[in-house]
C-alpha positions as a printed Julia matrix, in Angstrom:
286×3 Matrix{Float64}:
 43.92    3.61  77.17
 41.6     2.76  75.05
 42.52    2.43  71.06
 40.36    4.63  68.79
 37.87    2.67  66.93
 38.77    2.53  63.14
 36.21    4.1   60.95
 35.51    2.51  57.49
 34.18    4.92  54.66
 31.51    4.4   53.16
 30.81    5.53  49.73
 27.53    5.16  47.84
 26.87    5.69  44.24
 24.47    6.43  41.74
 23.31    9.68  43.71
 21.81   12.19  41.24
 19.25   13.88  43.53
 19.35   16.4   46.22
 16.94   14.66  48.03
 18.6    11.21  48.18
 22.29   12.88  49.26
 19.85   14.44  52.05
 18.87   11.12  53.0
 22.18    9.61  52.8
 24.3    12.21  54.72
 21.14   11.39  57.74
 22.49    7.99  57.18
 25.59    8.44  58.04
 27.61    7.67  54.44
 30.66    9.68  54.0
 31.21    9.81  50.24
 27.97   10.63  48.02
 28.72    9.93  44.27
 26.96   11.04  41.52
 27.83    9.99  37.7
 27.85   12.2   34.45
 26.76   10.01  31.74
 26.58   12.44  28.78
 28.98   14.09  27.0
 26.8    16.74  25.26
 24.36   17.37  28.71
 26.93   17.25  31.3
 25.76   20.43  33.14
 23.15   18.97  35.28
 21.47   21.53  37.95
 20.04   18.41  40.33
 23.31   16.99  40.29
 25.41   20.35  41.22
 22.5    20.57  44.12
 23.2    16.79  45.12
 27.04   17.59  45.72
 26.4    20.69  47.29
 23.79   18.86  49.76
 25.99   16.3   50.26
 28.66   18.77  51.44
 25.99   20.71  54.23
 25.55   16.95  55.87
 29.06   16.64  56.49
 29.29   14.15  53.5
 32.17   14.67  50.78
 30.72   15.09  46.94
 32.25   12.28  44.75
 32.2    12.97  40.82
 32.6    10.36  37.86
 32.62   12.17  34.73
 32.28    9.73  31.94
 33.58   12.49  29.68
 36.39   11.81  26.69
 37.01   15.12  25.78
 39.28   16.9   28.12
 37.7    20.39  27.68
 34.22   19.47  28.41
 35.91   17.62  32.26
 37.39   20.73  32.85
 34.14   22.66  32.38
 32.36   20.23  34.19
 35.0    20.28  37.15
 34.26   24.46  37.12
 30.93   23.83  37.34
 30.75   21.11  40.13
 33.44   21.94  42.16
 33.55   18.12  43.49
 35.28   17.3   46.62
 36.24   14.17  44.44
 36.47   13.32  41.14
 36.76    9.81  40.13
 38.33    7.97  37.4
 37.0     4.64  36.24
 38.52    3.59  33.06
 39.05   -0.02  32.9
 42.81   -1.26  32.93
 43.19   -4.76  32.61
 45.31   -6.81  34.58
 46.41   -9.53  31.96
 49.88  -10.37  30.79
 48.82  -10.27  27.1
 47.13   -7.25  27.01
 49.84   -5.14  29.28
 51.52   -3.2   26.57
 48.01   -1.45  25.86
 46.88   -0.98  29.19
 50.74    0.74  30.31
 49.67    3.3   27.1
 46.18    3.98  28.44
 47.77    4.08  31.88
 50.13    6.69  30.87
 47.4     8.99  29.09
 45.23    8.65  32.41
 48.73    9.75  34.67
 48.78   12.86  31.92
 45.02   13.75  32.43
 45.53   13.59  36.49
 48.68   15.37  36.15
 46.48   18.58  34.7
 43.53   17.81  37.15
 45.85   17.87  39.92
 47.63   20.95  38.49
 44.32   23.05  37.97
 42.31   21.74  40.66
 44.54   21.26  43.77
 41.4    21.64  46.06
 40.27   18.51  44.09
 41.19   15.08  44.96
 41.49   12.37  42.95
 40.23    8.54  42.97
 41.06    6.38  40.51
 39.39    2.73  39.75
 41.87   -0.15  39.76
 40.11   -3.63  37.77
 39.84   -6.61  39.7
 38.24   -9.96  38.05
 36.15  -12.05  39.31
 37.61  -15.62  40.95
 38.97  -18.55  39.26
 41.83  -17.18  37.68
 45.2   -18.99  38.27
 48.83  -16.5   38.82
 47.15  -14.21  41.61
 50.25  -12.79  42.22
 51.7   -12.05  38.51
 47.96  -10.38  38.17
 48.19   -8.49  41.57
 51.76   -7.33  40.27
 50.6    -5.57  37.27
 47.73   -4.23  39.23
 50.03   -2.82  41.73
 52.51   -1.4   38.93
 49.39    0.66  37.79
 49.26    2.05  41.14
 52.94    2.98  41.26
 52.31    4.75  38.38
 49.34    6.69  39.32
 49.38    6.94  43.06
 51.81   10.33  42.72
 48.41   12.43  40.95
 45.96   10.26  42.74
 44.7    10.37  46.58
 42.7     7.25  46.45
 42.26    3.97  44.89
 38.66    1.78  44.06
 39.06   -1.85  43.42
 35.92   -2.99  41.29
 35.21   -5.9   39.57
 36.26   -6.37  36.24
 34.14   -8.54  33.62
 36.55  -11.49  31.62
 35.91  -13.76  29.58
 38.9   -16.74  28.38
 41.36  -14.35  29.8
 40.46  -11.49  28.01
 38.64   -7.91  28.97
 35.02   -8.54  28.35
 32.63   -6.07  27.22
 31.55   -3.88  30.4
 28.17   -2.68  31.65
 29.6     0.77  30.65
 32.27   -0.1   27.95
 35.37    1.01  28.28
 34.9     1.36  32.47
 34.7    -0.78  35.33
 32.12   -1.14  37.57
 28.33   -1.48  38.23
 28.32   -4.76  37.49
 26.69   -5.75  40.92
 29.48   -9.07  40.78
 31.99   -9.39  43.85
 35.5    -9.38  42.42
 38.21  -11.86  43.62
 38.85  -11.06  47.19
 42.48  -12.65  47.49
 44.06  -10.48  44.92
 41.94   -7.17  46.14
 43.47   -8.24  49.64
 46.72   -8.39  47.78
 46.26   -4.86  46.52
 44.83   -3.53  49.67
 48.07   -4.39  51.71
 50.46   -3.54  49.24
 48.73   -0.21  47.87
 50.79    3.34  48.28
 47.67    4.85  48.72
 43.96    3.97  50.88
 41.47    1.55  49.3
 38.13    1.39  48.87
 36.91   -1.39  48.09
 33.76   -2.02  45.38
 32.09   -4.82  43.57
 28.56   -6.44  44.59
 29.27   -5.35  48.25
 25.45   -5.61  50.08
 24.71   -5.56  54.05
 25.2    -9.2   53.44
 28.28   -9.24  53.05
 29.9    -6.09  53.84
 30.82   -7.34  57.39
 32.88   -9.93  55.82
 34.78   -7.56  53.92
 35.67   -5.25  56.82
 36.94   -7.89  58.65
 38.75   -9.75  56.25
 40.48   -7.28  53.89
 40.39   -4.05  55.73
 40.42   -1.56  53.07
 40.12    2.13  54.1
 36.45    1.78  52.47
 33.92    0.29  51.07
 31.49    1.09  48.47
 28.27    0.29  47.06
 25.74    1.12  43.79
 24.21   -1.94  42.11
 23.35   -3.98  45.78
 21.58   -1.09  47.48
 19.33    0.08  44.49
 15.76    0.22  44.89
 14.2    -2.93  43.01
 11.27   -3.0   39.69
  8.33   -5.24  40.02
 10.55   -7.81  38.16
 13.42   -7.96  40.85
 15.96   -5.96  38.77
 18.14   -3.09  40.1
 16.76    0.67  38.84
 19.83    2.61  38.09
 19.9     6.05  40.28
 17.6     5.28  42.88
 18.85    4.41  46.04
 17.43    1.54  48.71
 17.59    3.45  51.71
 16.9     0.63  54.01
 19.03   -1.28  52.23
 21.68    1.81  52.81
 20.85    1.75  56.29
 22.07   -1.97  57.09
 24.94   -1.32  54.7
 26.03    1.39  56.82
 25.15   -0.77  60.19
 27.23   -3.86  59.01
 30.19   -1.56  58.38
 30.08   -0.42  61.44
 29.79   -3.69  63.54
 32.73   -4.72  61.56
 34.71   -1.95  62.57
 33.84   -2.43  65.93
 34.49   -6.46  65.71
 38.34   -5.26  64.13
 38.68   -2.87  67.42
 38.01   -5.45  69.68
 40.49   -7.89  68.08
 43.13   -5.63  68.29
 43.16   -5.63  71.55
 46.51   -7.69  72.01
 45.33  -10.93  74.22
 42.95  -11.69  71.21
 43.92  -12.5   67.34
 41.77  -12.38  64.02
 41.2   -16.09  63.1
 42.11  -14.54  59.16
 45.73  -15.26  58.48
 47.2   -14.43  55.46
 47.27  -18.36  53.98
 43.14  -18.16  54.37
 41.64  -18.6   51.27
 38.73  -15.69  51.54
 35.25  -15.96  50.05
 32.14  -13.43  50.43
 29.25  -15.55  52.17
């Protein structure tokens, strides 16, 4: 009997209008993500329609609320009714910052408990911060990340690994202050692999993923899903990515490479074949 094909979740951010959502659903994206960027103008009819259209295509509507006020957050969830709410505050894995990070983690846990109690139908995704390559004591960093995962798992449904910008073993300013993501940079895949393999929940891999490297990412790390934002954006005339505008051809190629990797993993799962990647292999994107 043939084993069923593994299907890696595909997730695309930042989608803010229903026309793009419809196109992404047609391409076959599983999670279509939107972002609330402003506390004072959190109600946006285009984003509401984007979530509704995403659901109509068979995808799931995901919402990142960059909102500090808890009352505003709950009003937003009442208004949008997303399938998934995604929290992406940065959590430093570095030992020198653990006291502060643990306090932040406890506050996040308290918030997620409230969200789960109020909105049991909405799933929760929580970002985990993984730095770029070049750091020693990978196992220690992984242990700290997994300790956050263990704390947050009872009130989460997914984790998402994203790239943390770091300078001199201290978390540097992120593209959006206080949050992890939209760097367009690849995280340390060796560290990510440890987290993926030991996480209590499914893990989606993000951070600089594109059609050029997602095949290797899926084959090497075997995450539950893969996420792309910056690397599937349209580019301006100066070669810079344009936020909130997707390049559908890049997205199509991204999905094509994910499905090609899924097929190859199915082939290698046969008893007479084995992957050429072992636990001792150092991983690096192309």
